[in-house]
PAVO-717549 format. One record per residue: residue in one letter; z, x, y of N, C-alpha, C, O in turn. Coordinates in steps of 0.1 Angstrom, whole numbers, plus 5000, padded with zeros to 4 digits. Layout:
// PAVO-717549
AZXYZXYZXYZXY ...
***
This chain:
// PAVO-717549
M105092451407105892331403105692221414105892251426 K105492101409105291991418106591951425107591931418 K106491931438107691891446108091751442107291661442 K109391731440109991601436109891511448110191541460 K109391391446109291291456110591221460111491211452 T110691191473111891121478111790971474110690931470 L112890901476112890761473111890681481111190601476 I111790721494110790651503109390681499108590591499 Q109090801494107790831490107390761477106290721475 K108390741468108190661456107890521459106990461453 I108590461469108390321472106990301478106390201476 K106590401487105290391493104190401482103190341484 A104490481472103390501462103390381452102390371445 A104390301452104390181443103290081447102790091458 G102989991438101989891442101689791431101989671434 P101089821420100589721410101789621406101489501405 A102889681403103989591399104489501409105089391406 A104389531422104789441433103889321433104389211436 V102589331430101689221429102189131418102189011419 I102589191406103089111395104289031398104488911395 T105289101405106489031409106288921418106888811417 S105388941428104988831437104388711430104488601433 A103588741419102988641411103988561403103888431403 F104888621396105788551387106988481394107488381389 V107388531406108388461413107788361423107688391435 G107288261417106588151425107288021423108388011418 P106687911427107287781425107687741411108587671409 G106887791401107187771387108587831383109387761377 T108787951388110088021385111187951392112287931387 I110987911405111987841413112387711406113587681405 T111387631402111587501395112387521382113387461379 T111887621374112487651361113987701362114887651355 A114187791371115487851373116487751379117587741375 T115987661388116787561394117187461383118387421383 N116287421375116587331364117587391354118487321349 A117487521351118387581342119787581348120787561341 G119887611361121287611368121887471368123087461366 V121087371371121587231373121987181359123087111358 E121287211348121487151335122587231327123387181320 F122487371328123287451319124087551326124687641319 G124187551339125087641346124587791344123387821346 Y125487881341125188021340124688061326124388171323 A124687961317124487991303123188061299123188131289 L122188051307120888101304120488231312119388271313 L121488291318121188411326120688521317119788601321 W121188531304120688631295119188621292118588721290 A118688501292117188481290116388551300115288601297 V116888551313116188621324116188771322115188841323 V117388821318117488971315116589011303115889111304 F116588931293115688961281114288961286113489051281 S113888861294112488861299112088981306111089041305 G113089021315112789141323112689271315111789351318 V113489281305113489401296112189401288111489501287 S111789281283110489271275109289311284108389381280 L109389251296108289281306108189421309107089481310 F109289491312109389631315108789711304108089811306 I109189681291108689761280107189751278106489851276 I106589631279105189611277104389671289103389731287 M104989661301104289721313104289871312103389941316 N105389931306105390071304104390121294103790231295 M104090031284102990061274101690071282100890161280 A101489971291100289971299100190101308099090161310 S101290151313101390271321100890391313100190471318 R101390401301101090511293099590511288098890611288 L099090391285097690381282096790431294095790491293 A097290391306096490421318096490571322095490631324 T097690631322097890761327097490871316097090981320 I097790841304097590941293096190921287095391021285 A095890801283094590771276093490731286092290731282 N093890711299092890671309092090551305090890541307 K092790451300092190321295093090201300094290221300 N092490091302093189971304093289891290092589941281 I093989791289094189721277092889661271092689651259 I091989621280090689571275089889681268089389661257 E089789791275088989911269089689951256088989981246 A090989971256091690011244091589911233091489961221 S091589791236091389681225089989691219089889681207 L088989711227087589711223087389831213086589831204 E088089941216087990061208088690061195088590151187 L089489951192090089941179089089921168089189971157 L087989851171086889831162085589851170084789751172 P085189971174084089991183082789951177081789931185 A082589951164081289931158080989781156079889741152 S082089701158081889551155081589471167082289461177 K080389411167079989321178080789191178081189141189 M081189151166082089031166083389051172083888961179 W083989171170085289201176085089211191085989171198 K083989271196083789271210083689131217084289111227 I082989051210082888911215084188841215084588771224 L084988861204086288801203087288851214087988771220 V087288981216088189041226087888991240088688941247 I086589001244086188961257086388811259086788761269 G085988731248086188591249087688551251088088461259 L088588621243089988591244090488621258091188531264 F090188741263090688771277090088681287090788641297 A088888641286088188561296088788421297089088371307 I089088361285089588231284091088221289091488141297 V091888321284093288331287093488351302094188281309 M092688441308092788471322092388351331092988321341 G091288291327090788181335091688061335092088011345 L092088011323092887891322094287921328094887831335 T094888031325096188061330096188071345097088021352 A095188141351095088151365094888021372095587991382 L094087931367093887801373095087721373095487651383 G095887721361097087651360098187691370098787621377 F098387831370099387881379098987871393099887851402 E097787891396097287891410097587751416097987731427 A097187641408097487511413098987481415099287431426 G099787531406101287511408101787591420102587541427 N101187711422101687791433101287731446102187721455 L100087681448099687621460100387481463100587451474 I100587411452101387281454102787311459103287251468 G103387421454104687461459104687511473105487471481 A103787601476103587651490103387531500103887531511 T102487441495102187321504103387241507103587191518 S104187211496105287121498106287191508106887121516 G106487321507107387391516106887391530107587361540 F105587421532104987421545104987281552105187271564 S104587181544104587051549105987001553106086931563 D106987041546108387001549108787071562109587011570 I108387191565108887261577108187201589108887181599 F106887191588106087151600105787001601105086961610 K106186921591105986781591104486741592104186651599 L103686821585102286791584101886711572102686721562 P100786641572100386571560100086671549099686781551 T100286621536100086711525098686781525098586901522 W097586701527096286751526095986861536095286961533 L096586851548096386951559097187071555096687191557 S098387061551099187171547098587251535098487371535 A097987181526097287241514096087321519095787431515 L095387261528094087321534094487451541093787551539 I095587451549095987571556096387681546096087791548 M097187641536097687741526096487801519096387921517 G095487711515094387761508093487851516092987961511 L093287821529092487901538093188041540092488141540 L094488041541095188171543094988261531094788381532 C095088201519094788271506093388331506093188451502 I092388251509090988291509090788411519090088501516 I091388391531091188501541091788631536091288741537 A092988621530093688741524092888801514092788931513 I092188721505091488781494090088841498089788951494 I089388771507088088811511088088931521087289021519 F089088931530088989031541089989141540090289221549 T090589161528091489271526091089361514090189321506 T091689481514091489571503092589571493093689511496 P092489621481093589631471094889691477095989641475 K094689791486095889861492096589761501097789761502 I095789681509096389591518097089481510098189441514 I096489431499097089331491098389381486099389301486 E098489501481099689561476100789561487101989531484 T100389601499101289601511101889461514102989451516 I100889361514101389231516102389181506103389121509 M102089211493102989171482104289241483105389181480 K104389371488105589431490106489361500107689341499 F105789311511106489241521106989111516108189071518 F106189041508106688911503107788931493108788851493 V107789031485108789061475110089091483111189041479 A109989171493111189201501111789081508112989061508 A110888991514111388871520111988781511113088721514 M111388751499111988661489113288721484114288651482 G113288851482114588911477115688891486116788861482 I115488911499116488891509116988751509118188731510 I116088651509116488511510117288471498118388411499 F116788511486117488461473118788531470119788471466 I118788671472119888741468121088721478122188711473 I120788721491121888691501122488561499123688541500 T121588461495122088321493123088321481124088251482 A122788401470123588401459124988461462125988431456 I124988561472126288621476127088521484128288511483 I126388451493127088351502127788251494128888211499 V127288201483127988091476129188131469129988041464 R129488261468130688311462130888251448131888181445 P130088291438130188231425131288291417131888401421 N131688231406132788281397132188391389131388371380 I132688511391132188631384132388631369131488661362 Q133588581365133788571350132788481343132288511333 D132488361350131588271344130188331344129388311334 I129788411354128488481354128388571343127388581336 L129388651340129388751329129188681316128588741307 K129788571314129688491301128188451299127788441288 G127488431310126088391310125188491304124088461301 F125688621304124788731299124988751283124388831277 I125888661277125988661263124988561257124988451260 P124088611249122988531244123488411236123988421224 T123288291241123588161235122688061240122188071252 V122287961232121387851236122287731236122587681225 P122587671247123387551247122687431241121387431241 S123387331237122787211232121687151241121987131253 G120487141237119387081245118787191254117987151263 G119187311252118687421261117487501257117087591264 I116987471245115887551239114687551248113987651250 V114287431254113087421262113287501275112387571279 N114487491281114687571293114687721290114287801299 T115287761279115287901275113887961274113488061280 I112987881267111587921265110887921279110088011281 A111187821287110487821300110887931309109987991316 L112087981308112588091316111788221312111388301320 I111688231299110988351294109488341297108788441302 G108888221296107488201298107088211313105888241316 T107988191322107688201336107788341341107388371352 T108288431333108388571337107388661330106688741336 I107188641316106288721309104988641308104788551300 I103988671317102788591318101588681315101488801319 A100688631306099588711301098788781312098488901311 V098388701322097488751332098188871340097488961344 N099488861341100188971348100189101340099989211346 L100389091327100389211319098989271319098889401320 V097989191318096589251317096289311331095689421331 F096689251342096389301355097089441357096589531362 H098389441352099089571354098389681347098289801352 S097789651335097089761328095889801335095589921336 V095089701340093889731348094189811361093489911364 A095089761368095489821381096089961379095790051387 S096889981369097490111366096390211363096490331367 S095390171355094290261351093490301363092890411363 D093490221373092690261385093590341395093090431402 K094890321395095790391405096390511399096490611406 W096890511386097490631380096590701371096090631361 T096190821373095090881366095491011358094691061351 N096791051358097091171350098591171347099391081351 E098991261338100391261333101391271344102491211342 E101091341355102091351366102391221373103391201379 D101391121371101590991378102490901370102890791375 L102890941357103590851348104890811354105390691353 K105590911360106990881366106790781377107690691379 D105790791385105590701397105290561391105790461397 S104490551381104190421375105490361369105690241371 Y106290441362107590381357108490331368109090231367 F108490411379109390371390108890241396109690151399 D107590231398106990111403107389991395107789881400 T107290001382107589891373109089861373109489741375 K109889971373111389951373111889881386112689791385 L111389921397111789871410111389721411112289641414 N110089691409109689561411110089451401110389341404 V110089491388110589401378112089371380112489261378 S112889481384114289461387114489361398115389271398 L113689371409113789281420113389131415114089041419 G112389121407111988991402113088931394113388811395 V113689011385114788961377115988921386116688811384 L116389001396117488971405117288841412118188761414 M115988821417115688701424115888571415116388471419 T115388581403115488471393116988451390117388331390 L117688551387119188541385119888471397120788391395 S119488511409120088461421119888311422120788231426 L118688271418118288121419119188041409119787941413 I119388101397120288031387121688031392122387931391 I122188141397123588151402123888051413124887991413 V122888041423123187951434123187811429124087731433 T122187771421122187631417123287591407123887481407 S123687691399124887671390126187651398126987571394 S126287731408127587731416127787601423128887551424 L126687531427126787421436126187291430126587181435 L125287301420124687171415124887151400124287051395 Y125587231393125787221379126387081376127387051381 Q125687011367126186881362126286781373127086681373 S125386801384125386701395124586581392124686481400 G123786591382122886471379121586471386120786381385 I121386571395120086581402118986611393119086691384 I117886541395116686561387115786661394115386641406 V115386771387114586871393113086841391112486881381 D112486761400111086721399110286791410109086761411 T110786881417110086951428110887081431112087081430 P110187191434110887321437111887301449112787381450 L111587201458112487191470113887151466114787151475 V114187101454115487071450116487191452117687171454 F115887311451116687431453117487431466118587481467 S116787371476117487371489118787291490119587311498 K118887191481120087111481121387201478122487161482 S121187301470122287391467122787471479123887521478 L122087471490122487541502123187451512123687511522 E123087321510123687231520125087251523125487241535 P125987281513127387301517127687421526128687421533 I126687511526126887631534126087631547126587661557 L124887591546123987591557123787461564123087451575 G124287351558124187221565122787181566121987181557 N122387141579121087091581119987191580118787161579 W120387321581119387431580118987461566118087531563 A119787401556119487441542118087411538117387491531 R117587291541116287251537115187341543114187381537 I115387371556114387461563114387601556113387661554 F115587651554115787781547115087781534114387871530 G115387681526114787671512113287651513112587711505 S112787581523111387551524110687681528109587711523 F111287771537110687901540110587981527109588051525 G111687981519111688061507110588011498109888091491 L110387881497109287831489107887861494106987891486 V107687871507106387911512106188051509105088091505 F107188141511106988281508106588301493105688371489 A107388231484107188241470105788191466105088251458 G105488071471104188001467102988081473101988091466 L103088121485101988191492101688321485100488361483 S102788401482102588531476101888511462100988591459 S102388421455101888391441100388341442099588371434 S100188261453098788201454097788311458096588291456 I098188411464097288531467097188621455096088661452 A098288651449098388751438097588701426096888781420 T097788571422097188531409095688531409095088591400 P094988471419093488481419092988621422091988661416 Y093688701430093388841432093388911418092388981415 M094388901411094488961398093388911388092788991381 T093088781389092088731380090688781383089988821374 G090388801396089088851400088889001395087889041390 I089989081397089989221392089789231377088989311372 I090489141370090389141355088989111350088389171342 Y088389001356086988961353085989071356084989091349 G086289141367085389251370085389361360084289421356 K086589391354086689481343085989431330085389501323 L086289301327085689241315084189251315083589281304 F083589211326082089201326081489321333080289321336 K082289431335081689551341080989531354079889581356 W081689461363081189451377081689581384082689571391 N080989691383081489821387081089861401081589961406 K080189781407079789821421080989811431081789721429 E080989901440082089901450082089771458080989721463 N083189701459083389571466082389471461081789401469 D082289461448081389361441081789221445082989181443 F080889151451081189011456081588921445082288821448 R081088941433081488851422082988851419083488741415 I083588961421085088961419085788871429086688791425 K085388871441085988781451085588641449086288551453 I084388611444083888481441084888411431085288301432 V085188491420086088441410087488401416087988301413 S087988491425089188471431089188341440090088261440 V088188331448087988221457087888091449088487981454 I087188081438087087961430088387921425088687801426 A089288011421090587971416091387911428092087821426 V091287971440091987921452091487781455092287691458 V090187761455089587631459090087521450090487411454 I090087551437090487451427091987421429092387301428 G092787521431094287501433094487421446095387341446 T093687451456093887381469093587231467094187151473 L092487201459092187061457093286981450093586871453 F093887051440094986991433096186961443096786851443 A096387061452097487041462097186931472098086861476 M095886931476095486831487095686691482095986601489 F095386671469095486531464096786501457096886401449 G097786581460099186541456099486551441100286461436 A098886641434099186651419100586691418101186761426 R101186641407102686671404102786811400102186861390 P103686891406103887031403104387061389103987151383 T105286971384105886991371104786981360104787061351 Q103886891361102786881351101887001351101587051340 I101587051363100687171364101387291358100787371351 I102687311362103487421357103587421342103487521335 I103787301336103887291321102587331315102587401305 F101487291321100087331315099887481316099487541306 A100287541327100087681329100987761319100487861313 Q102187721318103087791309102687771294102787861286 A102187651291101687631277100487721274100487771263 T099587721283098387811281098787951280098288021270 S099588001289099988141289100788171276100588271270 G101688081273102588101262101888101249102288181240 F100888021247100088011235099388141232099388191221 F098788201242097888321240098688451242098188551238 L099888441248100688561251100888651239100788771241 P101288601227101588691216100388771212100488881207 F099188721213097988791210097788911219097389021215 I098088881232097988991242098989101240098789221240 A100289051237101389141235101189231223101489351223 I100689171212100489261200099289361202099389471196 L098389331210097289431214097889541221097489661219 F098889521230099589631237100389711227100289841228 V101089651217101789731208100889811199101189931197 I099789761194098889831185098189951193098190061188 T097689921205096990021212097890131217097490251219 S099190101219100190201224100690291212101490381214 N100190261200100490351189099390441185099390511175 N098290441193097190521191097490671192098290711201 K096990751182097390891182096890971194097391081196 T095890921201095390991213096491001224096291081233 L097490911223098590921233099591041230100391071238 G099391091218100291211215101791171215102191081209 K102491251222103991231223104291111231105491061231 Y103291051238103590931246103290801239103390691245 K102890811226102690681218104090621216105090681218 N104090491212105390421211106290491201105890541190 N107590491205108590541195109090411188108690301190 I110090441179110590331171111190221179110990101177 F111990251189112690151198111590071205111789951206 Q110590131210109590061218108789971209108389861213 N108490011196107789931187108689811183108189691182 V109989831181110889721177110989621188110789501186 M111189671200111289581212109989511214109989391218 G108889581213107589521214107389401204106789301208 M107689431192107489321182108489211184108089091181 I109689231189110589121192109989041203109988911202 S109389101213108689031223107588941218107288831222 V106789001208105688931202106188801195105688691196 V107288821187107888711179108388601189108088481187 V109088641199109688551209108588471216108588351218 T107588551221106488481228105588391219105088301224 F105588431206104888341197105588211195104988101195 G106988221194107788091194107588011207107587891206 L107588091218107388021231106087951231105987831235 G104988011226103687951226103587821218103087721222 M104187831206104187721197104987601202104587491201 W106087631208106987531213106387461225106387341227 T105787541235105187481247103987401243103687301249 L103187451233101987371228102487241222101787141224 Y103487241214103987121208104487021219104086901218 N105187071229105686981239104486921248104486811252 L103387001249102286961257101586851249101086751256 L101386861236100686771228101386641224100886541222 F102786661222103586551217104686501226105386411222 
***
C-alpha cells in the first residue's frame, strides 16, 4: 500500500496549477477586480467564485485525461476524428491561433502592468522599466528549467497571496455585505464587469497548458490525487486573491467616482491605512503580479506550440524562441506606452471568443470510454456545459464590445 503523503509533500509535488494561477492573477485581473469593487461594491464576488469552480472542473478534466488516458487535450482532440486530415488541420490551426493571439495580448498587458509598478517604485522612465522587466522575463525563460519555473511561480503566488489577502483583512470589511455578494445577481450596468471577471480567470491558454503540463508531470492513476490537490490549492489561492482585491476596493473606494484606467488605482484603496506607503505597497504587488504573469504566459505558449508541432527534442530551442518572441513584442508595447486597458480588452476578447470551443473539446474528450470510471459523471458534464454556455456568452459580448 502506498504511503499517504503529508501536506508538505503534496505542496512540493504541486506545480502546473501554480503557473496558471501566476498567469491569471496579473494586471488584467487587478484592473478588472478593482473596477468591479469601485463600481459595484461586493455585488460581483459570486462571479469570481463561479469562475474558480468552472476552472477547477475543467482543469480536473485535464488531469484525468493526463493520468488515466495519458493524453493532453491536443492529442485527445485529434483522436476524435483520427482519419480526417481536415479535422487535424482545423484542430491544430485553432489551437495555434488561439494560443498565439491570446498570449500576445495578455503578455503585452502583463508587461505594461509590471512596468508601471516598477517605474513607480524606482522613478525610472517607462522605456527603461519596460526593458528591465522584459530582460528579466527572457532570462527566466531561457536559463531555467520547467521545474525552476514552477518553483518561481510558487514563490510569486505566495507573495501575491500574502500582499492581497492580508490587505483585505486590514481594511476590516463588513462581513454581512460580503456574504450578500456571494448571491448571484447582476447589478444595473454590471454585465460587462461580470463577464470581464469570468474572462480574466478562465483563459484558454491556461487550460491548454494545464492539460499539456499535467500529461508530462502526472503519468498514472496514483498521481491523480496529487494533480487534484495541485489544482485545488492553486485555484483556491487565485480566487482568494481576486476576492481580496474586490473586498479591499469595495470597502474603501466604492462609489468614489475614481476612474480605473490603470492597475495602480488599486493602491488608492490602501491610503487610509498605509498612508504614503500605500502606493509603494500597491506597486510592489503589481510588479509581482505582472512579472509572474509575464514569465508564465510566454512559457506556457512555448510549451503548447512544442506539443502542437511535435518539437520533441530535449530542450528544443524553438520552444524558447516562441516564448522570447512573445516577451519581445510585449516589451515593445510597454516601452512605447501602450494603454493597458486597450490591450487587456483585446486579450480578453480573443480568449473569450475562442474559449467555448476549447471548453467543449474538454467536455467531449473527458467522456471518452477509455477513461472508464474516470470519465465525466452527470454533475461534471452539467457544470462543463454551463461553463461552455457562459464562456460562449462571454466571447460574443466581448467581441461585440471590441467591434462596436
